C-alpha positions, 0 to 999 in steps of 0.5 A: 065475554067481549069479542069486540075489537078496540079502536086504537088509541080510544081512551075510556075514563071511569071517574071525572074528578081531579085526576080522571078529569086531567087525564081526559083533558090531556088525552083529548088535547093530544088528539085522542078520542075520549069516552067517560063515565061519572057517577054524577051525570052533571059532571059528565055533561059539563065535560062533554062540552069541550073534552069528552067525546061520548059516554062510556056505556057498556056497549062502548067499553069494548071499543077502548084500547085504554081504560083508566080507573080514576075513582077511589080504590074500592069503587075502581075494584067494583067497576072492574069486577062488574065490567071485566067481561065487556073489555076488549081482548088486548086492551090495557086497564090501569088505575090511578089510586094512591095505594097499590096492594089492595088494588093490584091484589084484586085487579090482577086476579080479575084480569087473569081470567081475561085476555086484557091486561091490568097494570097498577099505576099512580101518577105522582101529581095533584093539588090540594083541590078536588073535582073536575072543576080543578082538572087541567091538561098539564097536571101530569106534565113532567111528573113521575108515574109509578107503574106496578105491572103484573107477573109476566115474562120480560118480553111481554112486560116490555111490550106492555109498558111501551104500549102504555107509554104511547097511550099516555104520551099526551099526558107528558109524564117525566118518568116511569118507575117500576115498583112492587105493590108493597114497596110503592105503599111503603114509600107513599106512606112517607112521601104523601100520606104522612105529609097529609096527616102532619099538615092536617094535624098542624092546623089544629093548633089554636094559633092557626086561627090568628096567624094572619100577618105572622105567616109566610112561605113556611106556613103555606108550604106546611099547610097546603095539603091540610085541605083535603078530600076527607072520604078519599084520604080516609080510604087511602089511609086505612088501605095502607094502615100498617105502613102509615102507622109506622111512619107516624110512629117514627115522626112522633119519636123524632118530635119527642127528641126535639121537644125533650131537647127544648124542654131541657134547654139543651142547646147542644142536643137541639143543634145536633138534631137540627144539623142531622135533619139538614144533612139527611135532607141534602143526602136525599136530594143527591140520590 
């Protein structure tokens, strides 16, 4: 078990993809010392030119006040399980994965054996592109951050969250929202995962190959996230299979209603369906 004392505001980042790389750039630009580890050494070498101050070796893990796990869910769990004894007492460890139940269940359990704190996190920001080459320091500027804290008393939770906000201050998050792992996963199945499934399925129409000259904003909006990192999203979808399957079933039923109205040339029913969608969208925007 680590007896090392962390260096205040030193940040360790595990994984330098789009999210991890953006955390590294933001924290570095904010004056924080950043150490990082990445599976591909060439990416780490590139990041060390102007962003990363050093490698997150086993010897350096205990010097970090904040460690950010930016890999896929299982790889983040595996890293924490292996390196947990090296983390300094009093340090904070967060993840950045798009699912929370599978991460929090295991990582809370690991953290219970030590004197550092694990907090589940999900920055609500990203692009259709992946990899360090697309990372940018302002990716999280004004974006929401969802936080899933472990069980602790109100004072301890408030103190941990204030420290976390301070450590992430260079990222410029616009808000912090507390959630349970299950509520997070249920919401994200609708707001993110379903959107990726629908977009990815939408471009499988034969018409997609001949759309040039016939498409504008609607096509761009609906297809933006059809381009995705298939291995990563496969893991995220299957880790949240129950909630995502439910959302897919709902949209299938709703699409069936539109199709039936169109097939039967039922103008009144179709207009009612369209008006209902318009109304619900406006109501959601007011909340």
